[in-house]
N, C-alpha and C positions, 0 to 999 in steps of 0.2 A: 803579325797575327800570331796568336798563340796556337798551340797544338791541342787545345781543348776540344773534346768531341761534341760540344754542345750543338754546333751547327749541323753536324752530321746526324745527330740524334733526331733532328726534325725531318730528316728524310728517312722514311721506313726502308729498311734494307730490301724488303721484298718489292718495293717500288722499282728498284734498279733491275730486278729480274723481269718485271713486266715490260721494261724498256727494251731489254735484249730479246725477250720473247717476241715482241712485236716485230723487231728487225729480222729475226730468224724466220718467222712464219712468212713474212713478205718475200725474203730472199729464196725461200724454199719453192716458191712458184716458178723459179727460173733454174732449178736444178736440172742439169743435163741438157739445157736448151742451147748451149753454145754461145751465149751472149753475155760476156762479162759486164758490160756497161749496164745492161738491163738489170742484171742481178744486183749490182751495187746500188743502182738508183732506187730500186725497190726497197732495199734495206735502209738506205739513207732517209728516204721519205718517211718510212714507218717509225724509225728511231727518233727523227726530229719531232714528229707529231706526238709521240709518247712523252718525250722530254718536256714538251710544251704544256703538258697536262699537270706537271708537278709544281708544288708550291716551293719555289726557290728563285734566287737571283743567280742563275747559272751562266757561266762563261765557258765556251769551248776553247780549251788551251791546246788540245791535240785533236785535229779533225780531218776533213777531207781536203785540206789545202788552204791556201790563203784566199781571201775574199774574191779576188779577181780570177781565181782558178777553180772555184767550187761554188755551184749554185746554192748548196745547202750544207749546213754543219761545217762551215768554214772556221778557221782559227779566229777567235775573237767574237764569234757570234753569240748573242745573248739568247738564252732559252729559259723557260719556266713561266709561271703565272704571276710571279711576284718580283718583277724587275724593279730594283730600287728600294725594295722594302723587305724582301725575304732573306733567308740565310744565303750568304755569298759562297757559292760552290764552284770550284774548278772541275772541269770534265775533260777526260781523255777518252776517246772512243774510236772504234773501228766498226762501223755498222756491219761490214762483211769482211772478215779476215779470211781471205781465200776466195777471191773472185774467180780466178781461173779454176780452182778446185770445184766451185759450185757449178760453173758452166760446163765442166766435164764430168760432173757427178763423182768427183773423187772424195777421199776421206778428210775429215778434220777441219772443215770450214766452220767458223764460229762467228757469232755476233758478240762483241766484247765492249765493256764500258768500265771505266774507273772514275770515282769521284773522291774529292778531298776538299778541305777547306781552302779558301782563297790563298794562292801563293805557295801551295804545297806540292804541286805537280810541275815538273820541269817543262817549260815551253820548248820542247825539242823541235828543231826545224826538220823539214822533210828531206833528210839526207840519210846516208848509211851510218850504221853504228857497228863497231866491233864489239861482240858480246861473248861472255862466258858465264855460265850459271851452273850451280849445283843445288841439290835439295838440302833439307835441314839435317842437323846432327853432326856437322863438321866444325873444326876450330875456325875462329874468325880469320878471314883473309886467306883461306886455304887456296883460293884461286887468285890468279894475277895475270892481267893482260900483258904485262911486261915479261912474263916467263914464257918459256917455249911450250909447245903442245905436250911434249914428253914430260916436262917438269910438272905441269899441272895434272896430268893423268897420274903420274907416279905419286904425287902428294895426296890425291884423293884415294888412290888404291891403298896406300899405306895406312891411312886412317880407317878405311873400310875393312882392312884386314884381308885383302885379296891381292892377287897379282895384277899388274897393270893390264895384262891381256884380258882380264875378266871384266874390265870396265866397258860399259856401253855408252857411246857418245851419239847424241842427236845432232845432225848437220843438215842444213838446207842443201838440196841437190842442185848446186850451181857450179858453173865453170870456175868462178872465182874462188871456190873452196878446194880446188884440186890439191894445193900444197898441204892444207890441213888433212885432207883425206889420205894423201900419201903418207904423211907422218903418222897418222893413226894406224894405218895398215902396217907400217913398219914395227909398231909397238905390238900389234896383234889384236888391237881393240875390236870389239863389235861396233859397227856403225849403223845407226838407223838413219837412212837418207829420207828426207821428207820433201815433197814437191813444193810445198808452200805452207804458210801458217806457222811462223816462228813463235808467236805468242803461245800457242798450244805446245810447241816443242820445249820452250823454257819451263812452262808450268809442269810439264810431264816429269821433270826432274824431282818434283816434290811428292810424286805418287809412286810408292814402291811397286805397285801392280804394273806399271809401264815397263819396269826394269831398266829405265834410262837413268844413268848416273850423272851425266853432264850434257850441257849444250855448248856448242862452239860455233863461231862463224859470224858473218856479216849479214845484217838485215836492216830493216827500216828503224830509224831512231824513234819515231812515234810508237812503234810496236814494242820497243825496248822499255819505254815508260810504262806501258800497259802491263808488260810482263813483270816488271819490278813491283808494281802495285800489287799484283797477285802474290808474289813471293813475300812481300811485306806481311801479308795476311797469314800465310801458312808456314813461313820459315823458309830458309834457303839463302843462298848468296848469289849476287849478280853483280857483274862489273861491265861497264859500258864506256866506250870512247867514240866520240863522233868522228866520222871520216868525211873528208871533203875532196871532191874531184876537181873543183875549179874555184876561182875567186867569187863567182856568183853565189856558190853554196856557202862560202865563208861569210860573205856579206849578209846572207839570209840569217845565219846564226847570230851575227852581231846585232841584227835588227831585233831579234827576240831576246837580247840581253845576255848573250853568251860571249864572254871576253876571253876566257882561257880555252882556246880551240883544241888544246892537246890534253885537256883534263880527263882523268879516268873517274867515272862516276860510280859510287856505290849505290845500291838500291835505295838506301835512306836519303840519298841526295836526289834521286829521280822521283821518289814518291815519299814525302815526309808526312809526319803526323798521323792522324787517324785517316784511314781511307777505306773505301768499299770497292771491291771488284766483283763484277758479274759477267758471266758468259753463258750463252745458250747455243747448243749445237745446231748447225744448219744441215750438214751432211753427217753421216755416221762416222764416229771417230773413236780414238783410243781414250779420249778424256770424257766425251759426252756423246750420247745417242743423238742422231739427227732428227729433224722434224719428220713425223710419220703421219700420212693421211689414213684415216679410218673411214668406215662406212658412215653414212648419215651426216656428212659434212663436218666431221670432227677431225681434229689433229692433236697429236701429242708432242710435247717438247720436254727436253731434259736440260736443266741449268745448274750452275754452281754459283753461289754467292759467298763472298768471304769479307770478313771485317778485320782490320789490323788491330784495333784497340782491344778486342776481346779474343782474337784468334779463332773466332767462330767460322766454321765452314758448313754451309747448308747445301744439300743436294735437293733440287726441286724438280719433281715430275708433275707436269700439268696437262690437263685435257682441255681443249678449246673447241668451242662451237663456232665454226666459220659461217657467218651469215652472208 
């Protein structure tokens, strides 16, 4: 399939925002309620309904799991009103990135979605991925998963014109990252530990206002594809390598057509061609405001939608009347 944007042109960019808005509004009803499954289910149901209103022949390539593991938005599910006749679109989605965050009313929960022409998003299995990312403005391949934490930090600091200790790195607050955190502390780096939501963490490297220079650590491979799609649109670099804990996970990767299990993926290999990325805030965050309830049955949302072919980034504030 060519990387022509023609198929994507038939999907209005703002339609993607409406999909993530629907999921965010639904998930917001569960903020602080302590029920992760209910929050996720609400977001999934709303996103699925919104996708099924769009004129496309859509296939979920990254979703809520495989068909026997997920009642809705499973990998391989067809969505849209034009199955078999509309533009063939691959979809990567996370209706609620940050289920625990939402249940506990923490920051940075998002509803996220990326779309591209058929075959242009990696069918990443639901395994861990080793990730490293930086924002735009650096020499190609300035980051490398085969290099040490110190080597990567020093390379970025040199190009930025600062000391390594001045670099701020975003890391998921997990026990598995103890070694990375120890090495960063030894350098003297600032570390922003986040409880969840590594898509937002990766994207934050592209926004100078967050002050985050780099992202490091292990997180979900599906979230890696979503983050790569976003960085494709706004600039930046991303490297990812799938991590397997057992033979079952290796078999799952082979099932989805991945033969080189040690491959390091660049963002252009995770999300090729033209693509659109959209996200709507669920809870208040550094990237986006969360859903806010107003008087008179109204709600406000804040979203961002990006497109790779044009480099366009739109920030969308919407007011909704909830009936």
